[in-house]
C-alpha positions as CSV (number, residue, x, y, z in Angstrom):
1,M,0.1,0.0,0.0
2,K,2.9,2.3,1.0
3,C,4.5,1.8,-2.7
4,L,1.3,2.4,-4.0
5,E,1.0,5.8,-2.2
6,R,4.6,6.8,-3.5
7,W,3.7,5.6,-6.9
8,L,0.5,7.7,-7.2
9,P,1.9,11.3,-7.0
10,L,4.9,10.5,-9.3
11,N,2.4,8.9,-11.7
12,L,0.0,11.9,-11.3
13,S,2.6,14.4,-12.1
14,L,3.7,12.6,-15.2
15,L,-0.4,12.3,-16.4
16,L,-0.5,15.6,-15.7
17,L,2.4,16.5,-17.9
18,L,1.3,14.2,-20.6
19,L,-2.1,15.9,-20.7
20,F,-1.3,19.6,-21.0
21,S,2.1,19.7,-22.8
22,G,0.7,16.9,-25.7
23,L,3.9,14.5,-25.1
24,A,1.9,11.3,-25.4
25,Y,1.4,12.3,-29.1
26,S,4.7,13.1,-30.1
27,K,6.8,11.1,-32.7
28,T,10.5,11.4,-31.8
29,T,13.7,10.0,-33.1
30,L,16.8,9.2,-31.3
31,Y,19.9,9.3,-33.3
32,L,22.5,7.7,-31.3
33,K,26.3,8.9,-31.3
34,K,28.8,6.3,-31.9
35,Y,31.2,7.9,-29.2
36,V,31.0,10.8,-26.7
37,E,33.0,11.8,-23.9
38,V,31.6,13.7,-20.7
39,E,32.9,15.2,-17.8
40,K,30.3,14.5,-15.2
41,P,29.2,11.0,-13.6
42,T,25.9,11.3,-14.8
43,V,25.2,10.6,-18.6
44,K,21.8,11.7,-19.9
45,I,19.8,10.9,-23.2
46,S,20.9,14.4,-24.5
47,D,24.7,13.6,-24.0
48,I,24.4,10.4,-26.1
49,A,21.7,10.9,-28.7
50,S,20.5,13.6,-31.3
51,I,16.6,14.0,-30.5
52,V,14.2,15.0,-33.4
53,S,10.4,15.5,-32.4
54,N,7.6,17.3,-33.3
55,N,7.0,18.7,-29.8
56,N,10.0,20.5,-28.2
57,S,8.9,20.0,-24.5
58,F,8.8,16.2,-25.1
59,A,12.4,16.4,-26.8
60,S,13.6,18.1,-23.6
61,Y,11.9,15.9,-21.3
62,I,13.4,12.9,-22.9
63,G,17.1,14.5,-23.3
64,S,16.9,14.9,-19.4
65,I,16.4,11.2,-18.8
66,T,19.3,9.7,-17.2
67,V,20.9,6.5,-18.6
68,I,23.9,6.2,-16.2
69,K,24.3,7.6,-12.7
70,N,27.9,7.1,-11.7
71,L,30.4,6.7,-14.5
72,P,33.9,6.6,-13.1
73,A,36.6,9.0,-14.5
74,G,38.7,7.5,-17.3
75,K,35.9,4.6,-17.3
76,K,34.0,4.0,-20.5
77,A,30.6,2.1,-20.6
78,V,28.4,0.7,-23.7
79,I,24.8,2.1,-23.6
80,T,22.6,-0.1,-26.3
81,S,19.3,0.8,-27.8
82,T,17.9,-1.9,-25.5
83,H,18.8,-0.1,-22.3
84,I,17.9,2.9,-23.5
85,K,14.3,1.4,-24.3
86,K,14.2,0.3,-20.9
87,V,14.9,3.5,-19.2
88,L,12.4,5.1,-21.4
89,S,9.8,2.4,-20.0
90,Q,10.5,3.1,-16.7
91,N,10.0,6.6,-17.1
92,Y,6.5,6.1,-18.8
93,I,7.2,7.0,-22.1
94,D,5.0,5.2,-24.9
95,L,7.6,3.2,-27.0
96,S,5.1,3.3,-29.8
97,Q,6.1,7.0,-30.2
98,I,9.9,6.6,-30.0
99,Q,12.3,5.4,-32.8
100,I,15.9,4.9,-32.2
101,K,18.6,5.0,-34.9
102,G,21.7,3.5,-34.0
103,N,22.6,0.0,-31.8
104,K,24.8,1.6,-29.2
105,T,26.8,4.3,-28.0
106,V,30.1,4.1,-26.1
107,V,30.4,6.8,-23.5
108,K,33.8,7.6,-21.7
109,R,34.3,9.9,-18.7
110,K,37.0,12.3,-19.0
111,I,39.6,12.6,-16.4
112,I,39.4,16.3,-15.3
113,Q,43.3,16.8,-14.8
114,F,45.7,19.8,-14.4
115,D,49.2,19.4,-15.0
116,N,52.3,21.6,-16.0
117,Q,51.3,21.4,-19.6
118,I,47.9,22.3,-19.1
119,L,49.3,25.4,-16.9
120,E,51.6,26.4,-19.4
121,K,49.1,26.4,-22.3
122,V,46.5,28.3,-20.5
123,V,49.3,31.2,-19.5
124,K,50.2,31.1,-23.2
125,E,46.6,31.5,-24.2
126,Y,46.2,34.4,-21.7
127,L,49.3,36.4,-22.9
128,Q,48.5,35.8,-26.6
129,R,45.5,38.2,-26.1
130,D,48.4,41.1,-26.5
131,P,49.7,40.9,-30.1
132,N,52.8,42.9,-28.9
133,I,53.8,40.0,-26.5
134,Q,56.1,37.1,-27.7
135,V,56.5,34.1,-25.0
136,V,60.0,32.9,-24.9
137,K,59.7,30.5,-21.9
138,V,57.0,29.6,-19.0
139,S,58.4,28.6,-15.6
140,T,55.7,27.0,-13.8
141,G,57.5,24.8,-11.2
142,R,57.1,21.1,-10.8
143,F,53.9,19.8,-9.3
144,K,52.1,16.5,-9.3
145,R,49.0,16.0,-11.8
146,L,45.9,17.0,-9.9
147,I,42.6,15.0,-10.5
148,F,39.4,16.4,-10.1
149,S,35.8,14.9,-9.8
150,K,34.2,18.0,-11.1
151,P,35.1,20.5,-13.6
152,Y,37.3,23.5,-12.5
153,Q,37.7,27.1,-13.6
154,I,41.0,29.0,-14.1
155,K,41.7,32.8,-13.0
156,I,44.5,34.3,-13.9
157,Q,46.0,37.7,-12.0
158,E,49.1,39.7,-13.3
159,V,51.2,40.5,-10.3
160,S,54.1,42.5,-12.0
161,K,55.9,43.1,-15.5
162,S,59.5,44.3,-16.4
163,S,60.6,44.7,-19.7
164,N,61.5,41.0,-20.0
165,Y,59.4,39.1,-17.5
166,I,55.7,38.7,-16.4
167,R,54.6,37.4,-13.1
168,L,51.5,35.6,-12.7
169,K,49.3,34.1,-10.2
170,V,47.1,31.0,-11.6
171,F,44.1,30.0,-9.6
172,L,42.1,27.1,-9.7
173,L,38.5,27.3,-8.5
174,Q,35.3,25.3,-8.2
175,N,32.1,27.1,-7.4
176,G,33.9,30.4,-6.5
177,Q,36.5,28.6,-4.1
178,I,40.2,28.6,-4.6
179,L,41.3,24.9,-4.8
180,K,45.0,25.7,-6.0
181,Q,47.3,28.5,-6.4
182,F,50.5,28.6,-8.6
183,N,53.3,31.4,-9.0
184,V,54.0,31.5,-12.8
185,S,57.2,33.7,-14.3
186,V,57.2,34.1,-17.9
187,R,60.0,35.4,-20.0
188,Y,58.9,37.3,-23.0
189,K,60.0,39.6,-26.0
190,Q,58.3,43.0,-26.5
191,L,57.0,43.2,-30.2
192,A,56.5,46.4,-32.2
193,D,55.5,47.8,-35.7
194,V,59.0,48.3,-36.7
195,V,60.0,50.3,-39.9
196,V,62.0,48.2,-42.4
197,A,63.1,48.6,-46.0
198,V,60.9,46.9,-48.5
199,R,63.5,47.2,-51.1
200,P,67.3,48.2,-51.1
201,I,67.8,52.0,-50.3
202,L,71.2,53.3,-51.5
203,R,73.6,55.7,-49.5
204,G,72.5,59.2,-50.1
205,Q,69.1,58.5,-51.3
206,I,66.1,60.3,-50.2
207,I,63.5,57.8,-48.5
208,S,60.1,57.7,-49.6
209,E,56.7,56.3,-48.5
210,N,57.3,53.2,-50.9
211,D,60.3,52.4,-49.8
212,I,59.3,51.3,-46.5
213,S,56.7,49.1,-44.4
214,L,56.1,48.3,-40.8
215,K,56.8,44.7,-39.6
216,K,55.8,43.1,-36.3
217,M,59.1,42.2,-34.8
218,D,61.2,42.0,-31.6
219,M,61.7,45.7,-30.4
220,K,65.5,46.6,-29.9
221,R,67.2,49.8,-29.2
222,G,67.2,52.2,-32.0
223,Y,64.6,50.8,-34.2
224,I,62.1,53.3,-35.3
225,T,58.3,52.7,-35.1
226,D,57.0,56.0,-36.7
227,P,57.2,56.1,-40.5
228,S,57.2,60.1,-40.6
229,L,60.8,60.0,-39.0
230,V,62.1,58.1,-42.0
231,V,60.1,59.6,-45.0
232,N,62.0,62.3,-46.7
233,A,65.3,61.4,-44.6
234,V,68.5,60.5,-46.3
235,A,70.0,57.2,-45.7
236,K,73.5,57.6,-44.2
237,T,74.5,53.7,-45.4
238,T,73.0,51.4,-47.9
239,I,69.9,49.2,-46.6
240,Q,69.3,46.1,-47.5
241,A,65.5,45.2,-48.2
242,G,63.9,43.7,-45.0
243,K,66.2,45.1,-42.9
244,P,65.1,47.3,-39.9
245,I,65.7,51.0,-40.1
246,T,67.7,52.3,-37.3
247,L,68.2,56.0,-36.3
248,N,71.8,55.8,-37.1
249,M,71.1,54.9,-40.5
250,I,69.3,58.1,-41.3
251,Q,69.5,61.8,-41.4
252,P,67.2,64.3,-42.1
253,D,67.5,66.0,-45.5
254,Y,69.2,69.3,-44.4
255,P,68.5,72.2,-46.9
256,V,71.8,73.3,-45.7
257,K,74.5,70.6,-45.3
258,K,77.9,70.9,-43.2
259,G,80.8,72.0,-45.4
260,S,78.5,73.4,-48.1
261,N,78.4,76.7,-49.6
262,V,75.6,79.1,-49.0
263,K,74.2,82.1,-49.9
264,V,74.6,84.6,-46.6
265,I,71.9,87.6,-47.0
266,Y,72.4,90.5,-44.8
267,N,68.9,92.3,-44.8
268,R,68.4,95.3,-42.2
269,N,67.4,99.2,-42.4
270,G,66.9,98.9,-46.2
271,I,70.1,97.3,-46.8
272,R,70.9,94.1,-48.2
273,I,73.9,92.7,-48.8
274,E,74.8,88.8,-50.2
275,I,77.8,87.0,-49.6
276,V,78.8,83.5,-50.1
277,G,79.8,81.4,-46.6
278,V,80.5,78.0,-45.7
279,A,78.1,76.1,-43.4
280,L,79.8,74.7,-40.5
281,E,76.9,72.4,-39.4
282,N,73.8,70.6,-40.7
283,G,70.5,73.0,-40.7
284,Q,66.8,72.5,-40.7
285,Q,64.4,75.2,-41.9
286,G,63.9,77.9,-39.3
287,Q,67.1,76.4,-37.5
288,T,70.1,78.8,-36.4
289,I,73.5,77.7,-37.4
290,K,77.1,78.9,-37.7
291,V,78.3,80.1,-41.0
292,K,81.9,81.0,-41.7
293,N,82.8,84.0,-43.9
294,P,85.7,82.7,-46.1
295,S,87.1,86.2,-46.6
296,T,87.3,87.6,-43.0
297,G,87.5,84.1,-41.5
298,K,84.6,85.0,-38.9
299,V,81.7,82.9,-38.0
300,L,78.5,84.2,-38.4
301,P,75.2,83.2,-36.8
302,C,72.6,82.5,-39.5
303,K,69.0,81.3,-39.9
304,V,68.3,78.6,-42.7
305,I,65.5,80.1,-44.6
306,G,65.9,77.6,-47.7
307,K,68.0,75.7,-50.0
308,D,71.7,76.6,-49.3
309,T,70.3,80.0,-48.2
310,V,70.6,81.7,-44.9
311,L,69.9,85.0,-43.2
312,F,72.4,86.6,-40.9
313,V,70.7,87.0,-37.4
314,G,74.0,88.8,-35.8
315,G,74.0,92.0,-33.8
316,M,75.8,93.8,-36.5
């Protein structure tokens, strides 16, 4: 009698479910998968089969039915169509409405583990979010492989960063609780978009936009990342194609160059005098440089106003 009392509420619930959702009138097909791997010990029909039904509620109900309760980690089980029919019958499913395609499914429960290789992999994936970091070496320290009965989550926290090293803390969590913590040191290279020659550039050549491009590479002292510093500059040496351009390879295309003859203009109080001088230093537009008057030997302060042209700005 007590068994009947326990059975009646369950039977009534299922009966109401059938009446109000129309489950009893659903044609449903289960397409068994040949092989699946699961993380949890409980295996449901939705884990091992694709369910096609003209009633979504019924398909959801079928998928929620358990076919294995406690599958040990690393172990396999064979679930046959006969076993599935038996389980469906136990759950008050009319088998005349169910069609099963396939004879069996092999199920294996994954071993949920964590080891040095996994730690190194997740750290590299974390750092790959920054395209300007190239990982050289990940030092995790040695630890025994960890086995878990439930899936875990990973949280990574950056502790410090220098020009060559990043130090991280890696946390393993379950339900928000820390299970394990690891200190990780990463040696890396800082990458940058560096200006490189796309074709050979000869010594003395004025560099144009078509002569250069940007290439992501290991950043080193002297490398140039701003193309505007290179365009219209003069190559001090021959630069091979593909080679990074450094600051010591170029110089501005000075309108006045050291050692060149320049026109020196004196223009004050309506008096204009022009002489020829010798530039003692390179000069850019608007820059004041020293110019020697070869006739007197005097050194004059002059402002660059054009190509090989300067304006005397001294006190005379």
